LOMAR-299852 format. One record per residue (C-alpha): residue number from 1; x, y, z. Coordinates in Angstrom, 2 decimals. Example, Ala and Ser with C-alpha at 12.3 -4.5 7.8 and 13.67 -1.06 7.14 Angstrom:
<atom><num>1</num><X>12.30</X><Y>-4.50</Y><Z>7.80</Z></atom>
<atom><num>2</num><X>13.67</X><Y>-1.06</Y><Z>7.14</Z></atom>
***
This chain:
<atom><num>1</num><X>0.04</X><Y>0.01</Y><Z>0.00</Z></atom>
<atom><num>2</num><X>2.83</X><Y>2.41</Y><Z>0.73</Z></atom>
<atom><num>3</num><X>4.31</X><Y>1.93</Y><Z>-2.74</Z></atom>
<atom><num>4</num><X>0.97</X><Y>2.56</Y><Z>-4.42</Z></atom>
<atom><num>5</num><X>0.37</X><Y>5.67</Y><Z>-2.36</Z></atom>
<atom><num>6</num><X>3.82</X><Y>7.01</Y><Z>-3.03</Z></atom>
<atom><num>7</num><X>3.34</X><Y>6.35</Y><Z>-6.75</Z></atom>
<atom><num>8</num><X>0.14</X><Y>8.33</Y><Z>-6.73</Z></atom>
<atom><num>9</num><X>1.85</X><Y>11.20</Y><Z>-4.91</Z></atom>
<atom><num>10</num><X>4.98</X><Y>11.46</Y><Z>-7.05</Z></atom>
<atom><num>11</num><X>4.02</X><Y>9.75</Y><Z>-10.30</Z></atom>
<atom><num>12</num><X>2.58</X><Y>12.89</Y><Z>-11.80</Z></atom>
<atom><num>13</num><X>6.08</X><Y>14.41</Y><Z>-11.60</Z></atom>
<atom><num>14</num><X>7.42</X><Y>11.60</Y><Z>-13.79</Z></atom>
<atom><num>15</num><X>9.01</X><Y>9.80</Y><Z>-10.81</Z></atom>
<atom><num>16</num><X>8.98</X><Y>6.00</Y><Z>-10.90</Z></atom>
<atom><num>17</num><X>8.50</X><Y>4.11</Y><Z>-7.68</Z></atom>
<atom><num>18</num><X>9.81</X><Y>0.63</Y><Z>-7.39</Z></atom>
<atom><num>19</num><X>9.02</X><Y>-1.94</Y><Z>-4.66</Z></atom>
<atom><num>20</num><X>11.29</X><Y>-4.93</Y><Z>-4.35</Z></atom>
<atom><num>21</num><X>10.05</X><Y>-7.86</Y><Z>-2.22</Z></atom>
<atom><num>22</num><X>12.68</X><Y>-10.55</Y><Z>-2.53</Z></atom>
<atom><num>23</num><X>11.30</X><Y>-13.28</Y><Z>-0.26</Z></atom>
<atom><num>24</num><X>13.70</X><Y>-15.63</Y><Z>1.50</Z></atom>
<atom><num>25</num><X>17.32</X><Y>-14.59</Y><Z>0.92</Z></atom>
<atom><num>26</num><X>20.34</X><Y>-16.50</Y><Z>2.15</Z></atom>
<atom><num>27</num><X>22.11</X><Y>-14.05</Y><Z>4.60</Z></atom>
<atom><num>28</num><X>23.96</X><Y>-14.33</Y><Z>7.88</Z></atom>
<atom><num>29</num><X>20.77</X><Y>-13.38</Y><Z>9.68</Z></atom>
<atom><num>30</num><X>18.59</X><Y>-15.72</Y><Z>7.57</Z></atom>
<atom><num>31</num><X>20.77</X><Y>-18.71</Y><Z>6.58</Z></atom>
<atom><num>32</num><X>19.47</X><Y>-21.32</Y><Z>4.13</Z></atom>
<atom><num>33</num><X>21.39</X><Y>-24.11</Y><Z>5.68</Z></atom>
<atom><num>34</num><X>19.45</X><Y>-24.45</Y><Z>8.98</Z></atom>
<atom><num>35</num><X>16.46</X><Y>-26.55</Y><Z>9.96</Z></atom>
<atom><num>36</num><X>14.13</X><Y>-23.53</Y><Z>10.36</Z></atom>
<atom><num>37</num><X>14.76</X><Y>-22.64</Y><Z>6.66</Z></atom>
<atom><num>38</num><X>12.89</X><Y>-25.75</Y><Z>5.41</Z></atom>
<atom><num>39</num><X>9.37</X><Y>-24.19</Y><Z>5.71</Z></atom>
<atom><num>40</num><X>10.54</X><Y>-21.01</Y><Z>4.00</Z></atom>
<atom><num>41</num><X>12.04</X><Y>-22.94</Y><Z>1.13</Z></atom>
<atom><num>42</num><X>8.86</X><Y>-25.01</Y><Z>0.74</Z></atom>
<atom><num>43</num><X>6.82</X><Y>-21.97</Y><Z>-0.19</Z></atom>
<atom><num>44</num><X>9.14</X><Y>-20.77</Y><Z>-2.95</Z></atom>
<atom><num>45</num><X>8.73</X><Y>-21.88</Y><Z>-6.55</Z></atom>
<atom><num>46</num><X>12.23</X><Y>-23.29</Y><Z>-6.75</Z></atom>
<atom><num>47</num><X>12.34</X><Y>-24.75</Y><Z>-3.24</Z></atom>
<atom><num>48</num><X>15.46</X><Y>-22.67</Y><Z>-2.43</Z></atom>
<atom><num>49</num><X>16.63</X><Y>-19.38</Y><Z>-0.95</Z></atom>
<atom><num>50</num><X>17.58</X><Y>-16.47</Y><Z>-3.20</Z></atom>
<atom><num>51</num><X>21.03</X><Y>-14.92</Y><Z>-3.16</Z></atom>
<atom><num>52</num><X>21.98</X><Y>-11.36</Y><Z>-2.34</Z></atom>
<atom><num>53</num><X>23.81</X><Y>-10.99</Y><Z>-5.73</Z></atom>
<atom><num>54</num><X>20.65</X><Y>-11.92</Y><Z>-7.63</Z></atom>
<atom><num>55</num><X>18.56</X><Y>-9.32</Y><Z>-5.86</Z></atom>
<atom><num>56</num><X>21.28</X><Y>-6.68</Y><Z>-6.32</Z></atom>
<atom><num>57</num><X>21.45</X><Y>-7.43</Y><Z>-10.01</Z></atom>
<atom><num>58</num><X>17.65</X><Y>-7.14</Y><Z>-10.34</Z></atom>
<atom><num>59</num><X>17.61</X><Y>-3.82</Y><Z>-8.48</Z></atom>
<atom><num>60</num><X>20.39</X><Y>-2.47</Y><Z>-10.71</Z></atom>
<atom><num>61</num><X>18.45</X><Y>-3.51</Y><Z>-13.81</Z></atom>
<atom><num>62</num><X>15.17</X><Y>-1.94</Y><Z>-12.67</Z></atom>
<atom><num>63</num><X>17.02</X><Y>1.27</Y><Z>-11.72</Z></atom>
<atom><num>64</num><X>18.87</X><Y>1.41</Y><Z>-15.04</Z></atom>
<atom><num>65</num><X>17.73</X><Y>2.64</Y><Z>-18.42</Z></atom>
<atom><num>66</num><X>16.55</X><Y>-0.80</Y><Z>-19.58</Z></atom>
<atom><num>67</num><X>14.29</X><Y>-1.20</Y><Z>-16.54</Z></atom>
<atom><num>68</num><X>12.06</X><Y>1.79</Y><Z>-17.28</Z></atom>
<atom><num>69</num><X>10.21</X><Y>-0.03</Y><Z>-20.12</Z></atom>
<atom><num>70</num><X>9.95</X><Y>-3.41</Y><Z>-18.34</Z></atom>
<atom><num>71</num><X>6.75</X><Y>-5.19</Y><Z>-17.44</Z></atom>
<atom><num>72</num><X>5.52</X><Y>-3.76</Y><Z>-14.10</Z></atom>
<atom><num>73</num><X>5.77</X><Y>-7.18</Y><Z>-12.40</Z></atom>
<atom><num>74</num><X>9.12</X><Y>-8.95</Y><Z>-12.19</Z></atom>
<atom><num>75</num><X>9.39</X><Y>-12.37</Y><Z>-10.65</Z></atom>
<atom><num>76</num><X>12.24</X><Y>-13.80</Y><Z>-8.68</Z></atom>
<atom><num>77</num><X>11.95</X><Y>-16.91</Y><Z>-6.51</Z></atom>
<atom><num>78</num><X>8.39</X><Y>-17.25</Y><Z>-7.85</Z></atom>
<atom><num>79</num><X>7.13</X><Y>-14.20</Y><Z>-6.05</Z></atom>
<atom><num>80</num><X>5.81</X><Y>-11.14</Y><Z>-7.91</Z></atom>
<atom><num>81</num><X>7.60</X><Y>-7.87</Y><Z>-7.38</Z></atom>
<atom><num>82</num><X>5.15</X><Y>-5.00</Y><Z>-8.05</Z></atom>
<atom><num>83</num><X>6.83</X><Y>-2.02</Y><Z>-9.65</Z></atom>
<atom><num>84</num><X>4.18</X><Y>0.72</Y><Z>-9.68</Z></atom>
<atom><num>85</num><X>4.63</X><Y>3.42</Y><Z>-12.33</Z></atom>
<atom><num>86</num><X>2.43</X><Y>6.33</Y><Z>-13.30</Z></atom>
<atom><num>87</num><X>3.48</X><Y>8.68</Y><Z>-16.11</Z></atom>
***
């Protein structure tokens, strides 16, 4: 809801608002190699955790010139990433 509201507020000034929701990512605070990770993996399309580098690459793409014409919903780890844009 915050992203949609922000888009409505700043979109008329030709500002794009992107919302990245990466799901389960393998980090020091959320490791993929522990027992409590099994239920999180089970609800992903690929039954695995994402990697920080993958998310960083997606954010760099969306923020770059090629990302401005992209479909407003990107998917990583089987979860949609809404990217709200109003021009």
